[in-house]
C-alpha positions as a Markdown table, in Angstrom:
| # | Residue | x | y | z |
|---|---|---|---|---|
| 1 | Unk | 22.8 | 8.9 | 117.9 |
| 2 | Unk | 19.4 | 8.8 | 116.2 |
| 3 | Unk | 19.3 | 6.1 | 113.5 |
| 4 | Unk | 16.7 | 5.5 | 110.6 |
| 5 | Unk | 16.2 | 2.5 | 108.1 |
| 6 | Unk | 16.2 | 5.0 | 104.7 |
| 7 | Unk | 15.6 | 4.9 | 100.9 |
| 8 | Unk | 14.9 | 1.4 | 99.3 |
| 9 | Unk | 14.8 | -0.9 | 102.2 |
| 10 | Unk | 11.8 | 1.0 | 103.3 |
| 11 | Unk | 9.9 | 0.6 | 99.8 |
| 12 | Unk | 10.5 | -2.9 | 99.6 |
| 13 | Unk | 9.6 | -3.6 | 103.3 |
| 14 | Unk | 6.1 | -2.3 | 102.4 |
| 15 | Unk | 6.0 | -4.0 | 98.7 |
| 16 | Unk | 6.7 | -7.4 | 100.7 |
| 17 | Unk | 9.6 | -7.4 | 98.7 |
| 18 | Unk | 13.4 | -9.0 | 100.2 |
| 19 | Unk | 16.2 | -6.6 | 100.3 |
| 20 | Unk | 19.7 | -8.2 | 100.8 |
| 21 | Unk | 20.9 | -4.5 | 101.3 |
| 22 | Unk | 20.7 | -1.9 | 104.1 |
| 23 | Unk | 20.5 | 1.9 | 103.9 |
| 24 | Unk | 21.1 | 3.7 | 107.2 |
| 25 | Unk | 20.8 | 7.6 | 107.9 |
| 26 | Unk | 22.2 | 8.7 | 111.5 |
| 27 | Unk | 22.3 | 12.3 | 112.3 |
| 28 | Unk | 26.2 | 12.6 | 113.5 |
| 29 | Unk | 29.3 | 12.5 | 112.0 |
| 30 | Unk | 29.4 | 9.0 | 110.7 |
| 31 | Unk | 33.1 | 9.0 | 110.5 |
| 32 | Unk | 33.6 | 8.9 | 114.3 |
| 33 | Unk | 31.3 | 6.1 | 114.3 |
| 34 | Unk | 33.1 | 3.8 | 111.6 |
| 35 | Unk | 36.0 | 2.6 | 113.4 |
| 36 | Unk | 34.2 | 1.2 | 116.6 |
| 37 | Unk | 31.4 | -0.2 | 114.4 |
| 38 | Unk | 33.4 | -2.2 | 112.4 |
| 39 | Unk | 35.5 | -3.5 | 115.1 |
| 40 | Unk | 32.2 | -4.6 | 116.9 |
| 41 | Unk | 30.6 | -6.1 | 113.9 |
| 42 | Unk | 34.0 | -7.7 | 112.8 |
| 43 | Unk | 33.3 | -5.9 | 109.2 |
| 44 | Unk | 35.7 | -4.1 | 106.9 |
| 45 | Unk | 34.4 | -0.8 | 105.3 |
| 46 | Unk | 35.1 | 2.0 | 102.6 |
| 47 | Unk | 34.3 | 5.5 | 103.4 |
| 48 | Unk | 33.6 | 8.5 | 101.5 |
| 49 | Unk | 34.4 | 11.7 | 102.8 |
| 50 | Unk | 33.3 | 13.8 | 100.3 |
| 51 | Unk | 29.5 | 12.1 | 100.5 |
| 52 | Unk | 29.8 | 11.6 | 104.1 |
| 53 | Unk | 28.9 | 8.0 | 103.2 |
| 54 | Unk | 30.0 | 4.7 | 104.2 |
| 55 | Unk | 29.6 | 1.3 | 102.9 |
| 56 | Unk | 30.1 | -2.0 | 105.6 |
| 57 | Unk | 30.4 | -5.1 | 104.1 |
| 58 | Unk | 29.2 | -7.9 | 106.2 |
| 59 | Unk | 29.2 | -11.4 | 105.0 |
| 60 | Unk | 26.8 | -11.4 | 102.5 |
| 61 | Unk | 25.0 | -8.1 | 103.7 |
| 62 | Unk | 26.2 | -4.7 | 102.2 |
| 63 | Unk | 25.6 | -2.2 | 104.7 |
| 64 | Unk | 25.3 | 1.5 | 103.8 |
| 65 | Unk | 25.7 | 4.4 | 105.9 |
| 66 | Unk | 25.4 | 7.9 | 105.7 |
| 67 | Unk | 25.0 | 11.6 | 107.6 |
| 68 | Unk | 21.9 | 12.7 | 106.9 |
| 69 | Unk | 22.4 | 15.4 | 104.8 |
| 70 | Unk | 21.7 | 17.9 | 101.8 |
| 71 | Unk | 22.3 | 18.5 | 98.4 |
| 72 | Unk | 23.5 | 21.2 | 96.2 |
| 73 | Unk | 23.8 | 20.7 | 92.6 |
| 74 | Unk | 26.3 | 23.9 | 91.3 |
| 75 | Unk | 24.9 | 23.0 | 88.0 |
| 76 | Unk | 22.7 | 20.8 | 85.9 |
| 77 | Unk | 24.2 | 17.1 | 85.9 |
| 78 | Unk | 26.8 | 17.7 | 87.8 |
| 79 | Unk | 27.9 | 15.5 | 91.4 |
| 80 | Unk | 26.4 | 17.6 | 94.6 |
| 81 | Unk | 28.0 | 19.6 | 97.3 |
| 82 | Unk | 26.9 | 17.8 | 100.0 |
| 83 | Unk | 26.5 | 19.3 | 103.8 |
| 84 | Unk | 25.0 | 18.2 | 106.8 |
| 85 | Unk | 21.2 | 18.5 | 107.5 |
| 86 | Unk | 18.3 | 17.1 | 108.7 |
| 87 | Unk | 16.4 | 14.1 | 107.9 |
| 88 | Unk | 13.5 | 15.9 | 106.3 |
| 89 | Unk | 16.6 | 17.8 | 104.0 |
| 90 | Unk | 18.0 | 14.5 | 103.6 |
| 91 | Unk | 14.7 | 12.7 | 102.7 |
| 92 | Unk | 13.7 | 15.7 | 100.4 |
| 93 | Unk | 17.2 | 15.6 | 98.5 |
| 94 | Unk | 16.4 | 11.5 | 97.0 |
| 95 | Unk | 15.0 | 10.9 | 94.0 |
| 96 | Unk | 11.4 | 9.6 | 94.2 |
| 97 | Unk | 9.1 | 10.0 | 97.4 |
| 98 | Unk | 8.7 | 6.0 | 96.9 |
| 99 | Unk | 12.5 | 6.5 | 98.0 |
| 100 | Unk | 11.9 | 8.9 | 100.6 |
| 101 | Unk | 10.7 | 7.3 | 103.9 |
| 102 | Unk | 12.2 | 6.0 | 106.9 |
| 103 | Unk | 11.8 | 4.5 | 109.8 |
| 104 | Unk | 14.1 | 5.0 | 113.3 |
| 105 | Unk | 16.0 | 2.3 | 114.7 |
| 106 | Unk | 15.6 | 1.6 | 118.7 |
| 107 | Unk | 16.8 | -0.6 | 121.1 |
| 108 | Unk | 13.7 | -1.7 | 121.5 |
| 109 | Unk | 12.9 | -2.3 | 117.8 |
| 110 | Unk | 11.8 | -0.2 | 114.7 |
| 111 | Unk | 9.7 | 3.2 | 115.1 |
| 112 | Unk | 6.8 | 4.5 | 113.7 |
| 113 | Unk | 7.1 | 5.3 | 109.6 |
| 114 | Unk | 8.4 | 8.7 | 108.6 |
| 115 | Unk | 7.0 | 10.0 | 105.7 |
| 116 | Unk | 7.0 | 13.5 | 104.9 |
| 117 | Unk | 6.1 | 13.5 | 100.9 |
| 118 | Unk | 3.8 | 10.7 | 100.8 |
| 119 | Unk | 5.4 | 8.2 | 99.6 |
| 120 | Unk | 3.5 | 5.4 | 100.9 |
| 121 | Unk | 0.4 | 7.3 | 99.4 |
| 122 | Unk | 2.6 | 6.7 | 96.0 |
| 123 | Unk | 3.4 | 3.7 | 96.4 |
| 124 | Unk | -0.3 | 2.5 | 97.2 |
| 125 | Unk | -1.3 | 4.3 | 93.9 |
| 126 | Unk | 1.7 | 3.0 | 92.3 |
| 127 | Unk | 2.9 | 6.0 | 91.0 |
| 128 | Unk | 6.6 | 7.3 | 90.7 |
| 129 | Unk | 6.8 | 10.8 | 91.6 |
| 130 | Unk | 9.6 | 13.3 | 92.1 |
| 131 | Unk | 9.8 | 16.1 | 94.9 |
| 132 | Unk | 10.6 | 18.7 | 93.1 |
| 133 | Unk | 10.5 | 20.3 | 89.9 |
| 134 | Unk | 14.5 | 20.6 | 89.0 |
| 135 | Unk | 14.7 | 16.7 | 89.6 |
| 136 | Unk | 15.6 | 16.0 | 86.7 |
| 137 | Unk | 17.2 | 19.0 | 85.6 |
| 138 | Unk | 20.1 | 18.4 | 89.0 |
| 139 | Unk | 20.2 | 14.8 | 87.9 |
| 140 | Unk | 19.2 | 13.5 | 84.8 |
| 141 | Unk | 20.1 | 10.2 | 85.7 |
| 142 | Unk | 17.0 | 9.9 | 87.5 |
| 143 | Unk | 15.2 | 9.8 | 84.1 |
| 144 | Unk | 16.8 | 6.3 | 83.7 |
| 145 | Unk | 16.1 | 5.4 | 87.1 |
| 146 | Unk | 12.4 | 6.4 | 87.2 |
| 147 | Unk | 12.2 | 4.0 | 84.1 |
| 148 | Unk | 13.8 | 1.1 | 85.8 |
| 149 | Unk | 11.5 | 1.9 | 88.9 |
| 150 | Unk | 8.6 | 2.3 | 86.7 |
| 151 | Unk | 8.9 | -0.6 | 84.8 |
| 152 | Unk | 10.3 | -2.9 | 87.6 |
| 153 | Unk | 7.1 | -2.4 | 90.0 |
| 154 | Unk | 5.1 | -1.6 | 87.2 |
| 155 | Unk | 4.0 | 1.8 | 88.3 |
| 156 | Unk | 3.6 | 4.8 | 86.1 |
| 157 | Unk | 4.6 | 8.4 | 86.1 |
| 158 | Unk | 3.1 | 10.6 | 87.9 |
| 159 | Unk | 1.3 | 13.2 | 85.5 |
| 160 | Unk | 3.3 | 16.2 | 86.2 |
| 161 | Unk | 6.7 | 14.0 | 86.7 |
| 162 | Unk | 6.3 | 12.1 | 83.3 |
| 163 | Unk | 5.5 | 16.0 | 81.9 |
| 164 | Unk | 9.0 | 17.5 | 83.8 |
| 165 | Unk | 11.0 | 14.4 | 82.6 |
| 166 | Unk | 9.7 | 14.8 | 78.9 |
| 167 | Unk | 10.7 | 18.9 | 79.2 |
| 168 | Unk | 14.8 | 17.7 | 80.7 |
| 169 | Unk | 15.0 | 15.4 | 77.8 |
| 170 | Unk | 13.7 | 18.0 | 75.3 |
| 171 | Unk | 16.9 | 20.4 | 77.0 |
| 172 | Unk | 19.2 | 17.4 | 76.5 |
| 173 | Unk | 20.0 | 17.1 | 79.7 |
| 174 | Unk | 21.8 | 14.0 | 79.2 |
| 175 | Unk | 24.7 | 16.0 | 77.3 |
| 176 | Unk | 25.4 | 17.6 | 80.9 |
| 177 | Unk | 25.8 | 14.1 | 82.6 |
| 178 | Unk | 29.2 | 12.1 | 82.5 |
| 179 | Unk | 29.1 | 8.6 | 80.5 |
| 180 | Unk | 30.3 | 6.7 | 83.1 |
| 181 | Unk | 27.3 | 7.8 | 85.2 |
| 182 | Unk | 25.4 | 7.2 | 81.6 |
| 183 | Unk | 26.7 | 4.2 | 81.6 |
| 184 | Unk | 26.2 | 3.0 | 84.8 |
| 185 | Unk | 22.4 | 3.3 | 84.4 |
| 186 | Unk | 22.0 | 1.7 | 81.2 |
| 187 | Unk | 24.4 | -1.0 | 82.7 |
| 188 | Unk | 21.8 | -1.4 | 85.7 |
| 189 | Unk | 18.7 | -1.0 | 83.1 |
| 190 | Unk | 20.1 | -4.1 | 81.4 |
| 191 | Unk | 20.1 | -5.8 | 84.7 |
| 192 | Unk | 16.6 | -5.5 | 85.4 |
| 193 | Unk | 14.4 | -9.1 | 85.4 |
| 194 | Unk | 12.7 | -7.4 | 82.3 |
| 195 | Unk | 15.7 | -5.3 | 80.8 |
| 196 | Unk | 13.6 | -5.3 | 77.4 |
| 197 | Unk | 10.6 | -3.8 | 78.9 |
| 198 | Unk | 13.1 | -0.8 | 80.5 |
| 199 | Unk | 14.5 | -0.3 | 77.1 |
| 200 | Unk | 11.2 | 0.1 | 75.3 |
| 201 | Unk | 10.4 | 2.7 | 77.9 |
| 202 | Unk | 13.8 | 4.4 | 77.3 |
| 203 | Unk | 13.0 | 4.4 | 73.6 |
| 204 | Unk | 9.7 | 6.1 | 73.9 |
| 205 | Unk | 10.6 | 8.6 | 76.2 |
| 206 | Unk | 14.2 | 9.5 | 75.2 |
| 207 | Unk | 15.1 | 7.8 | 72.0 |
| 208 | Unk | 18.5 | 5.7 | 72.6 |
| 209 | Unk | 21.1 | 8.0 | 70.5 |
| 210 | Unk | 22.0 | 10.1 | 73.7 |
| 211 | Unk | 23.3 | 6.4 | 74.0 |
| 212 | Unk | 25.6 | 6.3 | 71.1 |
| 213 | Unk | 23.9 | 8.3 | 67.4 |
| 214 | Unk | 24.0 | 5.2 | 66.0 |
| 215 | Unk | 22.0 | 3.4 | 68.3 |
| 216 | Unk | 18.1 | 2.8 | 67.4 |
| 217 | Unk | 15.4 | 0.5 | 68.6 |
| 218 | Unk | 15.6 | -2.8 | 66.5 |
| 219 | Unk | 12.4 | -4.4 | 66.4 |
| 220 | Unk | 14.1 | -7.9 | 65.9 |
| 221 | Unk | 15.0 | -7.2 | 69.6 |
| 222 | Unk | 11.3 | -8.4 | 70.8 |
| 223 | Unk | 12.5 | -11.5 | 69.9 |
| 224 | Unk | 16.2 | -11.7 | 70.9 |
| 225 | Unk | 16.3 | -10.5 | 74.1 |
| 226 | Unk | 13.5 | -13.3 | 75.5 |
| 227 | Unk | 15.3 | -15.5 | 73.1 |
| 228 | Unk | 18.6 | -14.5 | 75.1 |
| 229 | Unk | 17.2 | -15.1 | 78.4 |
| 230 | Unk | 16.1 | -18.5 | 78.1 |
| 231 | Unk | 19.1 | -19.1 | 76.6 |
| 232 | Unk | 21.3 | -18.0 | 79.5 |
| 233 | Unk | 18.9 | -19.9 | 81.7 |
| 234 | Unk | 19.9 | -22.6 | 79.6 |
| 235 | Unk | 23.4 | -22.0 | 80.0 |
| 236 | Unk | 22.9 | -21.9 | 83.6 |
| 237 | Unk | 21.6 | -25.6 | 83.8 |
| 238 | Unk | 24.5 | -27.2 | 81.6 |
| 239 | Unk | 27.2 | -25.2 | 83.6 |
| 240 | Unk | 29.3 | -24.1 | 86.5 |
| 241 | Unk | 30.7 | -20.8 | 85.5 |
| 242 | Unk | 29.5 | -17.1 | 86.3 |
| 243 | Unk | 28.1 | -14.8 | 83.6 |
| 244 | Unk | 27.1 | -11.6 | 83.8 |
| 245 | Unk | 23.5 | -11.6 | 81.6 |
| 246 | Unk | 23.1 | -7.7 | 81.4 |
| 247 | Unk | 26.9 | -8.4 | 78.7 |
| 248 | Unk | 24.9 | -10.4 | 76.6 |
| 249 | Unk | 21.7 | -7.5 | 76.5 |
| 250 | Unk | 24.7 | -5.1 | 75.9 |
| 251 | Unk | 25.8 | -6.8 | 73.2 |
| 252 | Unk | 22.3 | -6.8 | 71.5 |
| 253 | Unk | 21.9 | -3.0 | 72.0 |
| 254 | Unk | 25.0 | -1.4 | 70.2 |
| 255 | Unk | 25.5 | -4.5 | 67.5 |
| 256 | Unk | 24.9 | -1.6 | 65.1 |
| 257 | Unk | 28.3 | -0.3 | 65.9 |
| 258 | Unk | 31.4 | -0.9 | 64.3 |
| 259 | Unk | 34.4 | -1.8 | 66.0 |
| 260 | Unk | 35.8 | 1.3 | 66.3 |
| 261 | Unk | 32.5 | 3.2 | 67.6 |
| 262 | Unk | 32.1 | 0.3 | 69.9 |
| 263 | Unk | 35.3 | 0.3 | 72.3 |
| 264 | Unk | 34.6 | 4.0 | 71.8 |
| 265 | Unk | 31.3 | 3.8 | 74.3 |
| 266 | Unk | 33.0 | 1.0 | 76.2 |
| 267 | Unk | 36.1 | 3.3 | 77.9 |
| 268 | Unk | 34.5 | 6.0 | 79.3 |
| 269 | Unk | 31.4 | 3.6 | 80.7 |
| 270 | Unk | 34.1 | 2.3 | 82.4 |
| 271 | Unk | 33.7 | -1.4 | 82.1 |
| 272 | Unk | 35.9 | -3.7 | 83.4 |
| 273 | Unk | 38.1 | -5.5 | 81.4 |
| 274 | Unk | 36.1 | -8.6 | 81.8 |
| 275 | Unk | 33.0 | -7.1 | 80.9 |
| 276 | Unk | 34.4 | -5.2 | 77.4 |
| 277 | Unk | 36.4 | -8.5 | 76.0 |
| 278 | Unk | 33.3 | -10.2 | 75.8 |
| 279 | Unk | 31.5 | -7.4 | 74.3 |
| 280 | Unk | 34.7 | -6.9 | 71.8 |
| 281 | Unk | 35.0 | -10.8 | 70.9 |
| 282 | Unk | 31.4 | -10.7 | 70.6 |
| 283 | Unk | 31.8 | -7.9 | 67.5 |
| 284 | Unk | 34.1 | -10.0 | 66.4 |
| 285 | Unk | 32.5 | -13.1 | 65.5 |
| 286 | Unk | 29.5 | -11.3 | 64.2 |
| 287 | Unk | 31.5 | -10.1 | 61.6 |
| 288 | Unk | 34.1 | -12.4 | 60.7 |
| 289 | Unk | 32.5 | -15.9 | 61.9 |
| 290 | Unk | 29.8 | -17.1 | 59.9 |
| 291 | Unk | 28.2 | -20.0 | 62.2 |
| 292 | Unk | 25.7 | -21.0 | 59.7 |
| 293 | Unk | 29.1 | -23.3 | 58.3 |
| 294 | Unk | 29.8 | -24.8 | 62.0 |
| 295 | Unk | 26.7 | -27.4 | 61.4 |
| 296 | Unk | 28.4 | -30.5 | 60.4 |
| 297 | Unk | 32.1 | -29.0 | 62.4 |
| 298 | Unk | 33.2 | -31.4 | 65.4 |
| 299 | Unk | 33.6 | -29.6 | 68.3 |
| 300 | Unk | 37.3 | -28.7 | 68.0 |
| 301 | Unk | 36.6 | -26.8 | 64.5 |
| 302 | Unk | 33.9 | -24.9 | 66.4 |
| 303 | Unk | 36.1 | -24.1 | 69.3 |
| 304 | Unk | 39.0 | -23.2 | 67.1 |
| 305 | Unk | 36.9 | -20.8 | 65.0 |
| 306 | Unk | 35.1 | -19.3 | 68.2 |
| 307 | Unk | 38.5 | -19.0 | 71.0 |
| 308 | Unk | 39.0 | -17.3 | 73.5 |
| 309 | Unk | 35.0 | -18.7 | 74.3 |
| 310 | Unk | 33.5 | -16.1 | 76.2 |
| 311 | Unk | 29.9 | -17.6 | 77.3 |
| 312 | Unk | 28.0 | -13.8 | 76.9 |
| 313 | Unk | 29.6 | -14.0 | 73.3 |
| 314 | Unk | 28.1 | -17.8 | 72.4 |
| 315 | Unk | 25.4 | -17.2 | 73.9 |
| 316 | Unk | 24.7 | -13.5 | 71.9 |
| 317 | Unk | 25.7 | -16.3 | 68.6 |
| 318 | Unk | 23.0 | -18.5 | 69.8 |
| 319 | Unk | 20.0 | -16.1 | 70.1 |
| 320 | Unk | 21.1 | -14.6 | 66.8 |
| 321 | Unk | 20.6 | -18.3 | 64.9 |
| 322 | Unk | 17.0 | -19.5 | 63.7 |
| 323 | Unk | 19.1 | -22.8 | 63.7 |
| 324 | Unk | 18.4 | -25.1 | 66.2 |
| 325 | Unk | 20.8 | -27.6 | 65.1 |
| 326 | Unk | 23.9 | -25.1 | 65.7 |
| 327 | Unk | 22.6 | -23.7 | 68.5 |
| 328 | Unk | 22.6 | -27.2 | 70.2 |
| 329 | Unk | 26.1 | -27.3 | 68.9 |
| 330 | Unk | 27.2 | -24.2 | 70.4 |
| 331 | Unk | 25.9 | -25.2 | 74.0 |
| 332 | Unk | 26.9 | -28.4 | 73.6 |
| 333 | Unk | 30.3 | -27.0 | 73.6 |
| 334 | Unk | 30.2 | -24.8 | 76.5 |
| 335 | Unk | 28.8 | -27.8 | 78.6 |
| 336 | Unk | 32.0 | -30.0 | 77.4 |
| 337 | Unk | 34.3 | -27.4 | 77.4 |
| 338 | Unk | 33.4 | -27.6 | 82.1 |
| 339 | Unk | 34.8 | -30.6 | 82.1 |
| 340 | Unk | 37.6 | -30.6 | 79.8 |
| 341 | Unk | 41.2 | -31.5 | 82.4 |
| 342 | Unk | 44.3 | -32.3 | 80.5 |
| 343 | Unk | 46.0 | -34.3 | 82.7 |
| 344 | Unk | 49.2 | -34.4 | 81.6 |
| 345 | Unk | 51.2 | -31.8 | 82.3 |
| 346 | Unk | 55.2 | -29.8 | 81.9 |
| 347 | Unk | 57.0 | -32.2 | 84.2 |
| 348 | Unk | 55.6 | -35.4 | 82.7 |
| 349 | Unk | 56.2 | -33.9 | 79.5 |
| 350 | Unk | 60.1 | -33.1 | 80.8 |
| 351 | Unk | 60.0 | -36.7 | 82.0 |
| 352 | Unk | 59.4 | -38.1 | 78.8 |
| 353 | Unk | 62.2 | -36.4 | 77.0 |
| 354 | Unk | 60.4 | -33.1 | 75.9 |
| 355 | Unk | 62.6 | -30.2 | 75.8 |
| 356 | Unk | 60.7 | -26.8 | 77.4 |
| 357 | Unk | 59.5 | -24.5 | 74.7 |
| 358 | Unk | 56.5 | -24.0 | 72.3 |
| 359 | Unk | 56.6 | -27.7 | 71.8 |
| 360 | Unk | 55.0 | -27.9 | 75.5 |
| 361 | Unk | 52.1 | -25.7 | 74.4 |
| 362 | Unk | 51.4 | -27.6 | 70.8 |
| 363 | Unk | 51.6 | -31.0 | 72.5 |
| 364 | Unk | 48.6 | -29.8 | 75.6 |
| 365 | Unk | 46.7 | -27.9 | 72.9 |
| 366 | Unk | 46.6 | -31.2 | 70.9 |
| 367 | Unk | 45.3 | -33.2 | 74.0 |
| 368 | Unk | 42.7 | -30.4 | 74.9 |
| 369 | Unk | 41.6 | -30.6 | 71.8 |
| 370 | Unk | 41.2 | -34.7 | 71.3 |
| 371 | Unk | 39.7 | -34.0 | 75.0 |
| 372 | Unk | 37.2 | -31.8 | 73.6 |
| 373 | Unk | 36.4 | -34.4 | 70.6 |
| 374 | Unk | 36.1 | -37.5 | 72.8 |
| 375 | Unk | 39.1 | -39.3 | 71.0 |
| 376 | Unk | 40.8 | -39.4 | 74.7 |
| 377 | Unk | 39.4 | -39.2 | 78.0 |
| 378 | Unk | 41.4 | -41.0 | 80.3 |
| 379 | Unk | 45.9 | -40.1 | 81.7 |
| 380 | Unk | 46.4 | -43.2 | 79.8 |
| 381 | Unk | 45.0 | -42.3 | 76.4 |
| 382 | Unk | 46.6 | -38.7 | 76.9 |
| 383 | Unk | 50.0 | -40.4 | 77.0 |
| 384 | Unk | 49.5 | -43.3 | 74.4 |
| 385 | Unk | 48.2 | -40.0 | 72.1 |
| 386 | Unk | 51.7 | -38.1 | 73.0 |
| 387 | Unk | 53.9 | -40.9 | 72.2 |
| 388 | Unk | 51.8 | -41.6 | 68.5 |
| 389 | Unk | 51.4 | -38.4 | 67.5 |
| 390 | Unk | 54.2 | -36.5 | 69.3 |
| 391 | Unk | 57.3 | -39.4 | 69.7 |
| 392 | Unk | 59.4 | -38.7 | 66.6 |
| 393 | Unk | 59.8 | -35.3 | 68.4 |
| 394 | Unk | 61.5 | -37.0 | 71.5 |
């Protein structure tokens, strides 16, 4: 069995970049290798028979393993038909020359570089080059990948590659690709360290109407994207909660859409429920809550207007206001929420003589809001608050 490190990890090795995932190609049917490999490593795996690929999950490391293969596209934009083949053809099916290099893995250590398409030269010359003329026609998502690599690495599209990209766009190549695949590439573009740079280049080469007919480049994004990035860094310092930064950028990208259009866009993009909800809630807040009026509100009043509170939606609102006082109130609320814990529970309420029912929720919510405003803090103060405000209902 011959095994090779291929693709992105080889590229990043020469760039001096870290890559926590591995991409390995072997010249045998990997299905027969997976079980003994997973037992040896003590790892789980997922196998995709149609594409002759698998992912092995090892601690914090993902290892993509595939049979060396070639691809045939029945039609432009369709998923490819895959068959086992040589390493040379496996490299030729890849998107760009800089991702079409390999290093053989040997017991004695890494072998020499295998670079049949001069990827290392393009890497040194900072060029993004496709491997054949039909590349963008076969898989139009490579258009967005080309832009992603160009902007991430600060490379430039090779002259012929750029011409073929523009030709594919002029032939409406994106119309032949499923919405879920387009959505996946949009999310990846927004996950980059400089998402605005990618969006601007995408707009320059393709426009944004292929995402949705109502989306066009908004010059305010030049201010809002960097501002949102700074606000997310601030949020990371004040909160223990994890967020997905691309969601904030997606909210900005799609803010011109109405509720129905936004919902119709999110569904075929196959976003997870926990991703869709803050996106839709930010739309609701933008159209139904005037945050200019929260300047004098206490935390509980702000919470009542914005709840349920999704950090991505709040960070979006903070990015949209020029009032520093309002931004501080929003961030203070996010910080407080991390530390709010109501001590009294249902069992204690029953011991106090309350019957289970709607009153439980009413009491617990009142405690939560009182803690938000700093009126109470300890268990003893919670019990006194209940007696003072709900004792008559015993």
